[in-house]
N, C-alpha and C positions, 0 to 999 in steps of 0.2 A: 529524778523525781517522778511519782508515781502517776502523776496525772499529764493529761497532754495541754500539747497549745490548741486555744482556740483561736483558728481564723476572724477576723474581721473584717469582711471585704466592703469597703467605698466605692460605690457607683453610683453616686448624684449630680456628677458633672456633667456639661452642657458641650463641652468640647469643640468651641467654639472656632479656634486655630486648626483643626482640620477642614473646614469649611471646604468646600461644598458636600463632601463625604459626610462630615459630621453634622449634623442638625439636633437642634432641642426634641423633635420626635424621635431622634433614635441618634445617639451622640458616639464619639468613637470608644469606648468602650465595648460597645456592643457589635461592631463592624469586624468583618472579616478582615482587618488589615494585611496581616501575614499567615499565610495558608488556610485553613478551613475555619478553623475557629477564633472567635472576637477574642479582645486580650481580657476580658470577665472572662470564660471560658478559662483561658489558659491557667490565668490566676489560680480559679479554684482546682484546677487538675494539678496544679503545681504543690499544694498545701492537700490534696487528698492520701498522700498515708495515711492510713490510718492506724499504725502504729505509733507515729509520733504525732498527726494532728485531730484532734477531734472535731464535730459535727459543725460546721461554721454559721460565722450568724454574718448575715449580708444588710447592710442599711444602705437604702436608696429612697429616691420621693414616690410618691401617688401616679407620676405619671409615665415610670415605667415598670411598675409592679408585673404586668403580665409580660415584659420585653424578657424580666427574671427569672419568671416561672420558666418561661419558653424555654431562654438556654438554660437553666440547670436540667430541664426534661433533657433535652437532648444530649448532656453528659454524662446521666445518672447520676447526678448530685442530691441529695437533699440537704435543705439550711433552714435555717431560722430566720425569717425577713422580717425586718423592721419597716414601718415605712414613715418618711418623715412628712408631716403635714405642711410645711413651711421649710423652707432652706436656714441653716443656723450656721454653716460652715463646718470646717472639720471638727473643730473643740467641741462643740455639743454632741455632732454626730459621734464618735469617736467615744468621748461619755457614755452615750446611752447605750452604746454597744458595750461600753464596759460594765456599765450599771445590768442591761441582760444576762452579762455572762457571768458576774456574780450570785444572780438568782442562780443559773444554773450549777454552780458550783464559786462557791466563798472566797475558795485560792486561786483561780481560773487564772491562767497566762495567757493573755491577748498576743494576740501576732494582727496588726492594725496595717492593711495592704490598699493601695488605690486599685482600683478593678482597670485602671487605662493603662498601667507601666506592662513594659517587656522585661523579660527577662532571657538571656540566651541560653544561658548554665545552669539548669535546675539543680542538677548535683550540688554545685557549689553554693545554690540557692538553700538547699536544704540542709548542707553542712554549717553553714551561718547561723541557722535558725537555732539549730543542734549549740552550737558556741555559745548564743544567747541565753540560753534558757536556763542555765545554772544564774547565772547574775542576774536576769528577770525576776526569777523567783526568788531570790533573796532581797527585793527591793530594787534594783534600779529599773530605771527608765533606758530600756537601750534601743537606740536610733541604728541604724545601717546608713554607712557614709559609702563611698561609691569612690574609688581612686580615679580619680580623672585622666582623662582619655588626651586631656590638653585645657587651655584654660577657655571659660567657658563663661559669659555674661548670664546665661538662663537660668543658672541655680544658685540659690546661697548654697553657703560652704560653713564646715566645721573645721574647728582646730582641736584634735585631739591632744588630750595632756601627755608628758613625757612620762613614759613606760613603758612595759615588756605583756608580751598576751596580747592573747584574742581580742580581750573586751578590755577597752582604756575608757577613763573618764574622759568628758568633753569639759575643754578648756573655755571654747568660746562657740558660740551660733554668729555665723554675719549675713546680712542680708545679699543680694544679689547685687554683684560688684560694677563697674565697669571696664573696660579691658585692661588697662594697666594694672587695675588693682587685682582684675582676675590672676595675671601673669603673673604678680608675685607670693600671692597665697598659694598657686601651684608650688611655685621655687620654694616653699616656706612650708610642706607638707600637710598644706587643707588639703580636707576631700567635700566631695560634693556631698549635699543631704538629699538623700532620698525620698524623705517626706515618710516612710515606711517605716513603725516602732513594736515593739516588743515590753510587756509590763503585765507584772500582778495585776488582777482588776484593781483591787482595794487600795494599791499604790497609786496608781492616775489618779485615783478619784479623791484620794485623799491631797495630793501635791493639787491637783484641780482646785478642791473647795478651800485650801487656806489663800486661793487668789482671789474666788469670787464663789462665796458660799450660796450665794441668794441662785446663781445659774444652775448648779450643781443641786438644790434644792429643786428648783423645778425640774429638772432633767431626770431626777428618780420618780418626781410625779408622772410623766409622762411617761414613764416607762412601767409606771405601776398599775395606771390608769389607761396602757393602753388597751384598744377593741379588736376583738379579735373580725378578719374580714377575709373570706375566704379562707386559704392558706397564709394571709398574712397577717403581720400585727402592726395598725398603725396606731403610733405615740399621739396621747391625748395633744390637743392641737393649745388648749388656753396653756397649760402648763410649758411644753414646748416655745412657744412664743415669747415666754419668759427667760426663756437663755438667753444673752448675749450675743450676737453673732459675733466667731473670731476662730481663726483659725488654731487648731493646738499649737502650733510653734510659740506665739504671740500668749496664747492662755499658759500652758505650763511649761514645754522644753527652756527658753531663753528666762523662765523662772527659777525653775527645780537645782536643786544641788545634787538631784540622786540621776544626771544624766551620764548613759554610757554611751560609747560606738564602737561599733566593729566597721574597721577598712574592709570594705570588701570588692572582688572584682567578678563578677559573675554576668555579665554581660548585662546592665541595665539601661533603660531608658526607659525616660516618661513620655516618649512619642508627643512630644509637646511641639513638633514643627512639621511641614513636609519636608520641609530639608531631615527630618530625624525619618523620616520612613523613608526616605531614600537611603540614607545612610547601611538602615538595618534591612533593605531589599536586595535583592541579585540583581547583577550588573552585567552589560555587555563590555566586549574591550574597550571601550571607548566611555565607562561609565555612566552609559544610558540604564534608566529603571523603567519596565513598562509592567501595568497590569492591564488587562485588556490589547486589544489589535493597537500597534505602532508600529511609524517605520522613521528610522531617523536616518539622515543624510548631511554628512561633514557635521554633527552634531555631537556634544560632547556634556558629560555628568548632568543631564535632562532627565527628568521625574513626570514620567506620562501614569495618569490614572485613567480610563475610561469606560463607562458602563455598557456603550454600545458602538458610540460614533467612533469608525478610523480614526486616528490622531495620526499627521505625518508633520516631523520637525526638519528644516534644512537652514544650515548655517547660524546655528545659535547654540549658545552653551548656556550652563548652568540656569535653565528654565524650570520650573513646576507648572504642568499642564493638568488638569483635575477636570474630565467632561462626564459631568451627568447629563441625565436628560434632558433636564429644566436647568442648567447654569453650565457655565466653565471659567475655569480661574487659571489667569495666568500670570506668574509671579516669578522675582527673582529665586534662584534657589536662599539667599540670605534675605529674603521677605518676610519670613516668619512674624518679625517683632508689629508690622503693621497691621496684623489679620484681625486683630480688636477692632480696630478703628475702620476694617474693611467691612463687618459684619455688624458695627453699629449704626454704620451709616446704609447698610443691605437693609436694615431692620426699618428704617423711616423710611426707603423709596419703595423696597418690594420684601416686605414682611415675611411674605409667604414660603420664600426659598431659604430663609434662616430655619424654619421652624419645621413643614415636613418636606420627605422626598414624595417622588410623583408616587411610591409605592408607600402605603398609609399600613404599618403593622397595626391589628389587633388582636383580641386575647383569640377570636375564633380563626383568624388567618391573615388574610391581608386585602388592600385594593389599588390597583393603579388607574391612574387619570390617563384615559387616551384619546381625548378630546374635548373642548368646551369650549361654548358660546352665550350669547348675551341669555339663551333660553333653552339650551339645552348642554349635556352633560354624561358622557361616554366610561365608563370602567370597564376592567376586568378584575371581575372578583374570585378571591379565594379561600374558600370554607374548607377548614380542616374536617377529616371524618368524627362522625360525632359531635360536632359542634353545630352550634346555632347560635343568631344573631337575635337582638331583642326583639319582642313583640312591640309594633311600632305604629306611627302614620306620620303623616308627613301632610302641612297646610297647605304647600305653596306647589307639590309637584307630583306629578306620576312619573311609575317607573314601568319599564318592559324588560324582565328578564330572558336570556335565551342561555339554553344549558350547552355547553361547549367539551364538559366531560364531567362523568361521573353523573350523579341522581341528587334530584331537589327535593326534598319536601316543603310545600308552601301553603302557606295559612293565609288564606285573603277574607277578612270577616269571619264569616260563618263555614265557609269552605275549606277544607284541606286535601290537598291532591298532590300527586307524586309526578314528577318533570323527569322525563329522560332526555338523553341526548339529541341534540337537535329539534326540541319542543321549547315552546314558551309559554309565558305565562304575562297578563299585566295585572298593574297595580293602580288603580284609578287613584287620584287626591283624594284625602280622607279617610282614605279606607287602611284598617285596622290588619295588621300583615307581619308575617314574619319567614325568616328562609333559614333552613336547616340543611345539613349533612346525615344523614343518615345510614350510610352506604361504607366502606370499608377502604373507600379512595377516594384522593381531594376530589372538592365538587372545586370546577370554575366554570364561569356563567358572566357573559358582558352582560351591562345592565345600561338599558338609555334611559337616561333621566328627563324631562322635559315640563317647564312652569316657570312660574314666574320669577322665583327664589329656589336656585341651589346650594346653599349654603349648608354644611354639617349641621350646625344649628337649627337646623330645622327637621329634628326630629323631637317625638312624644313618646317617652320609653314609660310603658304598662307595667313588662315584667322582663328580668334581663339578670343571667345566669352571673353576672359579674359584678350584681350591684351598682349599675349606671344609672338606674333609673332614679 
């Protein structure tokens, strides 16, 4: 075929099953769980061969737009980024990507991929994409079915139809089974449903429209009326809200007669639990895996990830220990099914530890909470070269900034001044102020806040480069 595959990367999930490393403000697809790159970046690099793949389309939500922009820049990839104003599950998300791709090329073949999956054999992955391209171009909706490593209750299954060849018709989609059913499925040749698909945009939309024309009409309006916002396109909220929230499996794949499957073995995982992370990680002779400082004594098959504190395990087997600077998880390796219930309980008891890390990322850099009390808070602030915070003021707190590294340009009401390393500036309550990094190296400073209320919502923005005013 003369045209290329359009990667559609879906990265709107919250990743609660990998708490406390994954949180709503920075979920698992943006974490470097394996090596130096996040799974989002690894997914993009996997489809970066310009001889086969076209410019990618990324669909995410408003909260992650600057994370997406930052991680795209780190790997030098240019993409079209669509922002969902509300969550509507994978069905409307994939349909919106298909509408956008068809706008670029009415004959577009789209490859819909989850941003939080891992593939260990990139060459086999690309070969599977090549194998599916002809079938997708001919009007089939091709899914990638993973040959099982063993019976699992974590995945849905696909029964391929009888026949030969790399691409086979789908005889049946089935939901996640119990253990005994999973054993039977594996024995009978069923394969795991990876949730990744390839299709002509027009085919997917026709099949979706045949079962829910109103939602497709709403999604087409949402894309057609999308508003530009910096380098992003924000889907029209009123239109997108009218689409029924539903997964692509329920919306299309379980109803269509055009489904095909390619059985693959390219080292796929949806990284849906800490056990999955352990399985993909390097281990010592006793099966223990560690990221960060850890010591094991008479312990086997344990998984430790720690940001800072040394973790020591003695006389235990099959444990997960995840230590961040504000939360620690201790669980059995097979305890992943309880994570959703745990995170739901944490949301009621201590919602902050499910929403943001101590390091909070912003489009201009990040800040880390170092200490806090009833009337004070201390933060370490990092501002990237050439970036600046909004012009703002606070009603309930004053701030004292001490420059540790780099050079700061500070606006306080009518005064604009340059602050160098080991110098400081005071921001009174109610003063209109702005912090900028005019230099070529990272700006690092310590901020001490004092006042009667220190919440992040005590910010009145007057001007903002990132349109958060």
